[in-house]
C-alpha positions as CSV (number, residue, x, y, z in Angstrom):
1,M,-107.0,-127.7,-96.3
2,T,-106.5,-125.1,-99.0
3,L,-108.8,-122.8,-97.8
4,A,-107.2,-123.1,-94.5
5,V,-103.7,-122.9,-95.8
6,V,-104.6,-119.4,-97.7
7,V,-106.3,-117.8,-94.7
8,V,-102.9,-118.7,-92.2
9,A,-101.0,-117.3,-95.4
10,G,-103.0,-114.1,-95.5
11,V,-102.7,-113.7,-91.7
12,L,-98.7,-114.2,-92.3
13,V,-98.8,-111.8,-94.8
14,V,-100.6,-109.0,-92.6
15,A,-98.4,-109.8,-90.1
16,V,-95.3,-109.2,-91.7
17,V,-96.9,-106.3,-93.3
18,V,-97.8,-105.0,-89.9
19,L,-94.9,-105.7,-88.3
20,V,-92.7,-104.4,-91.8
21,T,-95.0,-101.1,-90.9
22,K,-93.7,-100.9,-87.2
23,I,-90.4,-101.6,-88.1
24,I,-90.3,-98.5,-90.9
25,W,-92.2,-96.7,-88.1
26,M,-89.4,-96.9,-85.6
27,R,-86.7,-96.1,-88.1
28,A,-88.6,-92.9,-89.2
29,D,-89.0,-92.1,-85.0
30,L,-85.2,-92.8,-84.8
31,D,-84.5,-90.9,-87.8
32,G,-86.7,-87.9,-86.1
33,Q,-85.0,-88.3,-82.9
34,R,-81.7,-88.5,-84.5
35,R,-82.2,-84.9,-86.2
36,L,-83.4,-83.7,-83.1
37,G,-80.9,-84.7,-81.6
38,E,-78.7,-83.3,-84.0
39,Q,-80.5,-80.2,-84.4
40,A,-80.5,-79.5,-80.5
41,E,-76.9,-80.0,-80.5
42,L,-76.4,-77.5,-83.0
43,D,-78.3,-75.2,-81.5
44,A,-76.4,-75.7,-78.2
45,R,-73.4,-75.2,-79.8
46,A,-75.1,-72.3,-81.4
47,E,-76.1,-70.8,-78.6
48,Q,-72.9,-71.4,-76.9
49,A,-70.6,-69.6,-79.8
50,R,-72.8,-66.4,-79.4
51,A,-72.2,-67.0,-75.6
52,D,-68.4,-67.0,-76.0
53,E,-68.8,-64.0,-78.9
54,T,-70.9,-61.7,-76.3
55,R,-68.6,-62.2,-73.8
56,L,-65.1,-61.7,-76.2
57,R,-66.8,-58.6,-77.0
58,L,-67.6,-57.3,-73.6
59,T,-64.0,-58.4,-72.7
60,Q,-63.2,-56.3,-75.3
61,A,-64.9,-53.7,-74.3
62,L,-63.9,-53.5,-70.8
63,D,-60.4,-53.7,-71.9
64,A,-60.9,-50.4,-73.5
65,I,-61.4,-48.6,-70.7
66,P,-58.9,-47.3,-68.1
67,Q,-60.1,-48.4,-65.0
68,A,-59.7,-51.9,-63.4
69,V,-63.2,-54.2,-63.6
70,L,-64.2,-57.6,-61.8
71,I,-67.2,-59.7,-62.7
72,A,-67.9,-62.3,-60.2
73,D,-70.8,-64.9,-60.1
74,A,-73.1,-66.2,-57.5
75,D,-70.2,-68.5,-56.0
76,G,-67.7,-65.7,-55.8
77,R,-65.6,-67.0,-58.9
78,V,-64.7,-64.2,-61.3
79,V,-65.8,-64.9,-64.7
80,V,-65.0,-61.5,-66.2
81,R,-61.5,-59.3,-65.6
82,N,-60.1,-57.0,-67.9
83,R,-56.3,-56.4,-68.5
84,V,-56.2,-53.5,-66.1
85,A,-57.7,-55.6,-63.4
86,D,-54.8,-58.4,-64.6
87,T,-52.4,-56.7,-62.9
88,F,-54.0,-57.1,-59.5
89,A,-54.1,-61.2,-59.6
90,D,-51.2,-62.7,-58.2
91,A,-49.8,-58.9,-57.1
92,R,-46.7,-58.5,-55.3
93,H,-45.9,-55.5,-53.0
94,S,-48.2,-52.3,-52.9
95,D,-50.9,-54.3,-55.4
96,A,-50.8,-56.9,-53.3
97,L,-53.3,-54.9,-51.1
98,V,-55.3,-53.7,-53.5
99,E,-56.3,-57.5,-54.3
100,A,-57.0,-58.1,-50.6
101,A,-59.1,-54.8,-50.7
102,I,-61.1,-56.4,-53.8
103,D,-61.4,-60.0,-52.2
104,E,-63.1,-57.9,-48.7
105,L,-65.3,-55.8,-50.8
106,L,-66.5,-58.6,-53.4
107,T,-67.7,-60.6,-50.1
108,E,-69.6,-57.9,-48.8
109,A,-71.2,-57.4,-52.3
110,L,-71.8,-60.9,-52.4
111,A,-74.0,-60.4,-48.9
112,G,-75.7,-57.4,-50.4
113,Q,-73.9,-54.7,-49.1
114,A,-72.0,-52.0,-51.6
115,G,-68.7,-50.4,-50.4
116,T,-66.2,-48.1,-51.4
117,R,-62.6,-47.8,-50.3
118,P,-60.0,-45.4,-51.1
119,I,-56.2,-46.8,-50.9
120,D,-53.3,-44.8,-51.2
121,L,-50.0,-46.7,-52.5
122,F,-46.6,-44.3,-51.4
123,G,-45.2,-46.2,-54.8
124,P,-42.4,-45.1,-56.3
125,P,-45.2,-43.5,-58.0
126,R,-47.2,-42.7,-55.8
127,R,-51.3,-43.9,-56.5
128,T,-54.2,-43.3,-55.1
129,L,-56.8,-45.8,-56.3
130,V,-60.8,-45.8,-55.7
131,I,-62.4,-49.5,-55.2
132,A,-66.4,-49.9,-55.6
133,A,-67.9,-53.3,-55.7
134,T,-71.6,-53.2,-56.2
135,P,-74.3,-56.4,-55.9
136,L,-75.6,-57.8,-58.7
137,P,-78.7,-60.0,-59.0
138,D,-76.5,-63.5,-59.8
139,G,-73.1,-61.9,-58.7
140,A,-71.0,-58.7,-58.3
141,L,-69.3,-56.0,-59.8
142,V,-66.2,-54.0,-58.4
143,V,-64.1,-51.3,-60.2
144,V,-61.0,-50.0,-59.3
145,D,-60.3,-46.1,-60.6
146,D,-57.0,-44.7,-60.8
147,I,-57.4,-41.0,-59.3
148,S,-54.0,-40.2,-59.1
149,E,-53.6,-37.9,-62.2
150,R,-56.9,-36.1,-60.7
151,R,-55.7,-35.8,-57.5
152,R,-52.6,-33.9,-58.6
153,L,-54.6,-31.6,-61.1
154,E,-56.7,-30.6,-58.5
155,A,-53.6,-29.8,-56.0
156,T,-52.2,-27.9,-58.7
157,R,-55.4,-25.8,-59.5
158,R,-55.6,-25.2,-55.5
159,D,-52.1,-24.2,-55.7
160,F,-52.6,-21.7,-58.4
161,V,-55.1,-20.2,-57.5
162,A,-53.4,-19.5,-53.7
163,N,-50.4,-18.5,-55.5
164,I,-52.0,-16.4,-58.2
165,S,-53.9,-14.8,-55.7
166,H,-50.8,-14.0,-53.6
167,E,-49.1,-12.7,-56.4
168,L,-51.6,-10.6,-57.7
169,K,-52.5,-9.3,-53.9
170,T,-49.0,-8.2,-53.2
171,P,-48.5,-5.1,-56.0
172,V,-51.7,-4.7,-55.6
173,G,-52.1,-3.7,-51.8
174,A,-48.8,-2.2,-52.4
175,M,-49.7,0.3,-55.0
176,G,-53.2,1.0,-52.6
177,L,-50.7,1.8,-49.7
178,L,-48.2,3.8,-51.7
179,A,-51.0,6.1,-53.3
180,E,-52.5,6.4,-49.7
181,T,-49.2,7.7,-48.6
182,L,-48.8,9.6,-51.2
183,L,-52.1,11.5,-51.0
184,A,-50.7,12.5,-47.4
185,E,-47.3,13.5,-48.5
186,D,-46.3,17.4,-49.0
187,D,-42.8,17.0,-49.5
188,R,-41.9,16.9,-53.4
189,Q,-38.5,14.3,-53.1
190,V,-40.9,11.5,-50.7
191,A,-43.9,11.9,-53.4
192,S,-41.5,11.1,-56.5
193,R,-39.9,8.3,-54.8
194,L,-43.3,7.0,-53.6
195,A,-44.9,7.4,-57.3
196,E,-41.6,5.6,-58.5
197,R,-42.3,2.6,-56.4
198,I,-46.3,2.6,-57.5
199,V,-44.7,2.9,-61.2
200,N,-42.8,-0.3,-60.6
201,E,-45.4,-2.0,-58.4
202,A,-47.8,-1.4,-61.5
203,F,-45.0,-3.0,-63.9
204,R,-44.6,-5.5,-61.9
205,L,-48.1,-6.7,-61.9
206,D,-48.5,-5.9,-65.3
207,R,-45.1,-8.7,-66.0
208,T,-47.2,-11.3,-64.4
209,I,-50.4,-10.8,-66.0
210,E,-48.3,-10.5,-69.7
211,D,-46.4,-14.0,-68.0
212,L,-49.8,-15.6,-67.2
213,L,-51.3,-14.6,-70.6
214,V,-48.3,-16.5,-72.4
215,L,-48.7,-19.5,-70.3
216,S,-52.1,-19.7,-70.8
217,R,-51.5,-19.3,-74.4
218,I,-48.9,-22.0,-74.8
219,E,-50.8,-24.0,-72.7
220,G,-53.6,-24.1,-74.9
221,E,-52.0,-23.7,-78.5
222,E,-51.8,-26.7,-80.7
223,I,-49.2,-26.5,-83.0
224,A,-49.9,-29.3,-85.9
225,A,-48.2,-27.4,-88.8
226,H,-44.2,-26.9,-87.6
227,E,-42.1,-24.7,-89.7
228,P,-38.3,-25.2,-89.8
229,V,-36.8,-22.2,-87.6
230,S,-33.0,-21.0,-87.7
231,T,-31.6,-21.6,-84.5
232,G,-29.1,-18.4,-85.7
233,L,-32.4,-16.1,-85.9
234,L,-33.8,-17.9,-83.0
235,V,-31.0,-17.2,-80.7
236,A,-30.3,-13.5,-82.2
237,D,-34.1,-12.5,-81.6
238,A,-33.8,-13.7,-77.8
239,V,-30.4,-12.1,-77.1
240,E,-32.0,-9.0,-79.1
241,R,-34.7,-9.3,-76.4
242,I,-32.7,-9.7,-73.7
243,R,-30.1,-7.1,-73.9
244,P,-31.5,-3.6,-72.6
245,A,-32.0,-6.0,-69.2
246,A,-29.0,-7.0,-69.7
247,E,-27.0,-4.0,-69.9
248,Q,-29.3,-2.1,-66.8
249,A,-28.0,-5.0,-64.9
250,G,-24.2,-4.7,-65.9
251,I,-24.3,-8.5,-67.2
252,E,-22.4,-9.2,-70.7
253,V,-24.5,-12.0,-72.9
254,A,-22.2,-13.9,-74.8
255,V,-23.3,-16.0,-78.1
256,E,-20.5,-18.5,-77.9
257,E,-21.6,-21.3,-80.6
258,V,-24.7,-21.5,-82.9
259,D,-24.6,-24.5,-85.3
260,E,-26.5,-23.6,-88.6
261,L,-29.6,-26.2,-87.6
262,A,-33.2,-25.9,-87.6
263,I,-35.7,-26.6,-85.3
264,V,-39.3,-27.5,-86.6
265,G,-41.2,-26.0,-84.4
266,D,-43.2,-22.9,-83.5
267,R,-40.9,-19.6,-83.3
268,R,-42.8,-17.5,-81.4
269,Q,-42.8,-20.3,-78.6
270,L,-38.7,-21.3,-79.3
271,V,-38.1,-17.5,-78.9
272,S,-40.2,-16.8,-75.7
273,A,-38.5,-20.1,-74.3
274,L,-35.1,-19.0,-75.1
275,Y,-35.9,-15.5,-73.5
276,N,-37.4,-16.9,-70.5
277,L,-34.0,-18.8,-69.8
278,L,-31.9,-15.3,-70.9
279,D,-34.2,-13.6,-68.7
280,N,-34.2,-15.6,-65.3
281,A,-29.8,-16.2,-66.0
282,V,-29.9,-12.5,-65.9
283,K,-32.0,-11.6,-63.1
284,Y,-30.0,-14.1,-60.8
285,S,-26.4,-13.4,-61.7
286,D,-24.2,-10.6,-60.3
287,E,-23.3,-7.1,-61.8
288,G,-20.1,-7.7,-64.1
289,D,-21.2,-11.9,-64.7
290,E,-21.3,-12.9,-68.2
291,V,-23.9,-15.1,-69.6
292,E,-23.3,-17.2,-72.2
293,V,-25.7,-18.8,-74.8
294,R,-25.3,-21.3,-77.3
295,A,-27.0,-24.3,-80.0
296,I,-25.3,-27.6,-81.0
297,A,-26.4,-30.6,-82.1
298,E,-26.7,-33.4,-79.6
299,G,-27.7,-36.6,-81.7
300,S,-30.9,-35.9,-83.2
301,N,-32.0,-32.9,-81.6
302,V,-31.3,-29.5,-81.2
303,V,-29.7,-28.6,-77.6
304,L,-30.3,-24.3,-77.0
305,Q,-28.3,-23.7,-73.5
306,V,-28.0,-20.6,-71.4
307,Q,-25.1,-20.9,-68.7
308,D,-24.8,-18.2,-65.7
309,H,-22.2,-18.0,-62.8
310,G,-24.8,-16.5,-60.4
311,I,-25.8,-17.9,-57.0
312,G,-26.9,-21.6,-58.8
313,I,-29.7,-23.3,-57.4
314,P,-29.8,-25.9,-54.3
315,K,-30.0,-29.7,-55.3
316,A,-33.3,-29.9,-53.4
317,D,-34.7,-27.2,-55.3
318,L,-33.7,-28.5,-58.9
319,E,-37.0,-30.8,-59.5
320,R,-39.0,-27.5,-58.5
321,V,-37.5,-24.8,-60.3
322,F,-40.1,-25.4,-63.2
323,E,-43.2,-25.4,-60.9
324,R,-45.4,-22.1,-61.3
325,F,-44.8,-19.4,-59.0
326,Y,-41.6,-21.5,-57.2
327,R,-38.8,-19.4,-56.6
328,V,-35.4,-20.6,-55.0
329,D,-34.6,-16.8,-53.8
330,Q,-37.8,-15.2,-52.6
331,A,-36.0,-12.2,-51.6
332,R,-33.9,-11.6,-54.8
333,S,-37.1,-12.7,-57.0
334,R,-38.9,-9.4,-55.4
335,T,-35.8,-7.2,-56.1
336,T,-35.7,-8.3,-59.9
337,G,-39.5,-8.5,-60.4
338,G,-39.3,-12.1,-61.0
339,T,-42.7,-13.4,-61.5
340,G,-41.7,-17.3,-60.8
341,L,-43.7,-18.1,-64.7
342,G,-40.4,-18.7,-67.3
343,L,-39.1,-21.6,-66.2
344,A,-42.7,-23.1,-66.0
345,I,-43.3,-21.4,-69.8
346,V,-39.9,-22.9,-70.7
347,R,-41.3,-26.4,-69.6
348,H,-44.5,-26.0,-71.6
349,V,-43.0,-24.9,-75.0
350,A,-40.4,-28.1,-74.5
351,T,-43.4,-30.1,-74.1
352,N,-45.2,-29.1,-77.0
353,H,-42.1,-29.4,-79.0
354,D,-41.8,-33.4,-78.2
355,G,-38.3,-32.1,-76.0
356,E,-37.1,-31.6,-72.4
357,V,-35.5,-29.3,-70.8
358,R,-32.6,-29.7,-68.6
359,V,-31.1,-28.1,-65.9
360,D,-27.6,-28.8,-64.1
361,S,-26.4,-26.2,-61.2
362,R,-24.1,-26.2,-58.2
363,L,-25.1,-23.4,-55.4
364,G,-22.6,-20.4,-55.6
365,E,-21.3,-21.6,-59.0
366,G,-23.9,-20.9,-61.2
367,S,-26.4,-22.9,-63.7
368,T,-26.7,-24.0,-67.1
369,F,-30.4,-24.6,-68.8
370,S,-30.5,-26.9,-71.6
371,L,-33.9,-26.9,-73.9
372,V,-33.4,-29.9,-75.8
373,V,-35.9,-30.5,-78.8
374,P,-35.6,-32.5,-81.8
375,N,-34.0,-30.7,-85.1
376,K,-33.6,-30.9,-88.8
377,R,-30.0,-30.1,-90.6
378,T,-30.9,-27.3,-93.3
């Protein structure tokens, strides 16, 4: 009996031990699974964090470029859109045309067909955009490039080449014809007149080339170190340069008012700009007229002003007078020897000095040009 009890007790002990062991193993297994689950969750969170960081960097990189960029997934949902592309989302007026074109090209790209489409928006301001869509393994990429400035520069370059070719060809051709005629001329008086015309055409050609060199230099110069330039000395230098031409044309140049100010800038450029304004005023004034020049303070700016009482400028031409080779009166500019570059030089000098040039004119009553630049009182 006792032996049986002992045996039963032993069996029970073994069973309890086995059961406890299984419970310990099960708990250990559950703990292991829980730890694995927690590790998996941590790994998933870390992976998501890395994905979010990558996407943030991609978005920041795309925001730094001037083109609008959109990336869509295989279902056509836009997953990445940079800041420029945001301007076309839910757009109105002309930008709505861009959004519609983006949707069309995106659909084609998702179907595996790349496409490009130019769009002209008449504004204002007038713009030219090129939309390009490219298929991706799991979606599509759309890039919208604003090529307005590129088109404008190309047009400016074409116009410049055409204009300079014409401006140089005219005096060169005239000198060739005059020289050919001079060779066959026996009359000394006629020959003298022909030689004088050749000299005039040569001077005209020289002035055109000189103005081109000045304009090229001013456009390419970087004025990092400005220095105070006295308005009194600046006006005096420009008036002294123009006085011989003014006296020859019978025009009085009057210095009306010069405040004691100092413009922080490049003296050579500023004198060149004021001289060109005076030269323009003298050329388009009649004999006996007066040209006034003044330098006055206007808030935090200095205004260098040249006023004439000549033929004036039509309202339709006011926006174009600062273009290279543009002339309001073609016939008169030929007789006065104008190159059509003077006001373009003035505009670039104003730009180099963070200023502006203004014009106020009435046809038949004269014009007032104002070169406005930041000032520093002496």
